[in-house]
N, C-alpha and C positions, 0 to 999 in steps of 0.2 A: 504495499499500500503504499508506496513512496509519493509524496506531497501530501501537504496540508494544505486544502483553499483556502479561501478567503469569503463566507461565508454569511449573508444579510438574508434576512429575512422579512417580508414586505408584509402584513396582515390584512388582509382587505374584511371589514368586519357586514356588511354585508349578503356576500358570500361564504363566512365562513376559511376561506382559502389562505395560502403562504405563497406566494408568489419569489422568487429567490433569486441574487443576482450570484453567481460562483467564480470567484476570480482568482488567476493565480498572481502570484505575492510578487512573483521572482520579475514577471514579464508585464505584468498591469495588461491582464486581456482576460474578457469574463463572457461570462455566458448566462442569461436570464432564461428560468427553468419555469415552468406555468404561469403565464404573466394575464392577465383576467383583466375582458374589457370591458367596461362599467355597461349595464345594462338594469334599466329600470322598468321590471314591469306591468304597471301600473301605469303609467305614462308610455310608456314603449322608447326613452333615453336612449339614446347611446351616448357614451361620455368613452375618454381616451385619459378619466383622472389618474388612475393605477399606474396606467403605462405610461405619464409624460411621470408621474413620479418616481419612477424606477431609472428615465433615461436622464432628469435630471440627478439623481445620484450617480448614474456611469460618469457623465460626465464632469461635474465638480470633482471624483475622485480621478478623474482622467484617465480612466478604465480603458481597449477598446473592447468591442462588443465581436466576438466569434461566433457564438450561433444561439438562436432563440429554440428551445427546446421544448415539446410538451413531451408530458409521461401519456397518454394515454387522452384520445377523445371524452372532456366533458361533459359533464351532466348537467353540471349547479352554476357553470359559468362561460360564456363565455372566454374566446380563447382570445390574446390579440396581439397575437402571432403576428400574422398576416399586417395587424399596424405598427410591429417595429420593425416587420421588414419593409416597409413602405416608409420609414422613416433613417432606418441607418442602411440598410440594402446586404443584414449577416443573413446567411443564411436559416432557414428553417427543416429542423426535425424531428419525425417520431417515428414509434415501432409501426416497421412490415406489416403488424397483423393489423394497420387498419384499416388496410382495403377491405378486410374481413366486416369489419362494422360497419366502411360506406355500403358494403353494400345492405347491412340487414336492412342501415337504413335508410336508405333509395328505397327501397322496395316496401318501406313505413309514408315516407314520407310521399311515395306512387310523381317519385325525379325520375321517368325513363331516360333523359336524355344524361343526366347526373356521369361526369366518369368515375368510377368507382376505383379508380390504378393507382391510387397515390399520390398522384402526381400534385396537387396541393402545396407540396412538401419538397423545399429540393434533395430532404435527402429523409428516405424511409433506414429503419438499422433494423437488424437480423441481432437476435441473439447471437452473445458474444463481440460480436464489434467492436472496437475502438477507434476514434478520438483522438484530438488535442483540446486543449485550450492552455492557449501557451504551451512551460513544459508539463504540464500538468498529464497525464491521460488519462485517462476515461473510460470506461468498460458499461458495455450494454448487458443486463439483465431483462428476458422474457418473465416479466411477473405477471401473468394471467390467474380469474379468479374475478375481482372483483367487477373487469370487465376482458374481452376477449383479445385485449390491443394492449395491456398494461407494462408499463415497463420500470424497472431500475433502471438509474446511472448508478454507477460507480464511479465517483473522480480521486483523484487518492484516497482518501482514511472518509471522506465524506462518500453515502448513498442516499441519493433522492427513493422515497420509496413511495410518493402520496398518498391513494386510496389503501393501499398494502395494508401498511400498519397505521394505528393514532398513534397520538402519546399512549404511555401504559396503564394509563386509568381512563382512558374511553375504548381501550378493546381494538379490533380488527374492521375490517371493511367490510361491507355488505357485499352479497354473491348475486342478488336479485334481478342486477338488472340483462334485457338482452343479452345473452352473448357473457353473462356470469358464470361461476360454475365452482362452489363449494368446496370442492374436490383440491380445483386449482390452485384455490386458497391458496390450499394451506399450504403445498406443495411450493407457489412461488415464494409462502413465510419462511418453511423450512428454508429453504437455499439463501435468503435477506440473511434468516440469523446464526446461518454456516458462516457471514462474513467472522472475520475475527474480533472479538470481544470487544476491542475498541473504537469501533468503526462506529463513527456519528451515524442515524440517522434523521431525517428532516423526512417530516410529515407535510402531505400536500391541504390538513383542514387540523381546526380545532376547536371543537362545539361547545368549549369554557366549561364541563361538567363543573357542577355544584359555587356557578358563578367565579370561578377561579380568572385569574389574566389568561391570556393568549397563549400558549406555549407550541413548542415545533422542533426541537431536538432534542435527540435521547443519545442512546448507545444500544449497539447488540446487546452488551449486559443486562442494560437495563432492565433492556424491554423482555432477555429471559427472566429475568429475577420476578417482574413485577409488572409485566400481562396483567390484563383483566379476564382475558381469554386464552394468552397463550401458555403463561403462569398454572392455568387451572385447567384446560385438556392439553392433557399431553398424549396421546392417542388419533387419527385424523376421525373417525369415524363418530368418535367424542366433538370433535371439534364440530363438522359436519352439521349432525344434527343438534348443537345450539346454534349454531348462523345462523341455519335453517329456522329452528325457532322464533330465534330474532327475528331473521326479517320478514316473516309473515306478520309481522306487526308493522312495517314500518311503512308509511306511506312512499311516493311517488317522490323527489323531489321537485317544488314549484316548476323550475326552468326547464326539465329535462328536456320538454317539446318543444320549448324556444330555443334549446343551448346547442340540442345533437345537429341541427340544421346548419349552424352558422359553424363549429366545430369538426365535423366529418369534410369540411371545405376548408379546413386549415384558416380558420376566423375570419372567412369572407361573409360582410354580407350581402342577401343578395342582391342583384343589379334592378336597381331602379327602376321607377315601370314610365308609362310614358307620364302621366302628369308628376313625376319625381321626384315621387314617395318607393320605400323601400317595404316591402310588408313578406312577414311571414307567415309559414304555413302551420297549421297546426290542424293532426291526425286525431279526431274526436271519434272516444270509443276503447281507444288502442288500450288503453292497461287497466279493463274490464275482466269480470274474470276469469273468463275466457284468454289468459295472456298468446297473442298467436305467435309465442316464440315459445 
């Protein structure tokens, strides 16, 4: 685990999301991971407040942006990847299994002409792929379960796990979205917890249990010892049963139908129509009891 990146988290209280700037202190190059494009579902307003705050930080620190990275197509916020690319020219990337998510949601949204080939990103990472942020080497781990396309970025002594593991007092991610799978989630978590104990783990959401302050950094050792799910369920079948029982009580994220049509398109908003306005497409009845997946 050569190298220790400087990691700065940016918390978005509207979506409980954490966005990251990951920098190589030796070369002052950086990557942005899981940036949020602001969206208000009540008014339909879209803004770039979160993304601009990150860009200002990068400029203030004198960093050079090398990558804009997403861990998966998000169900609870719009990705700001395309906006950041338009502002900086930096390449975008995501895991190659995003193509499967695109094909699934292309049908849900009835978008017959949508190109479900991953061409919306500059690079599609496969499991085990390597990349660099300055002198720091990054490695991609395929981490399905929460979604069929989720990946973990291991950069030096840090791993960005997004929805696979939360902070120890919050447990693990749900696995009941289209393409999700509790058995896959268990296997992905085991792979993450097989990293060296001192590896820093950075999660993508924090829902502030019991009203505590937002937190997003732990270690492999802390997760193994204290995660409320992984410290309790030591067999895969126990974990699957508990995860499925919990998931059956959860409602869908309020922005899932809004967000996926944006995020399978690399963060691009719909094209403006003849009147100059953009429109989202919402499939009615998709999440009724007889789920189509």
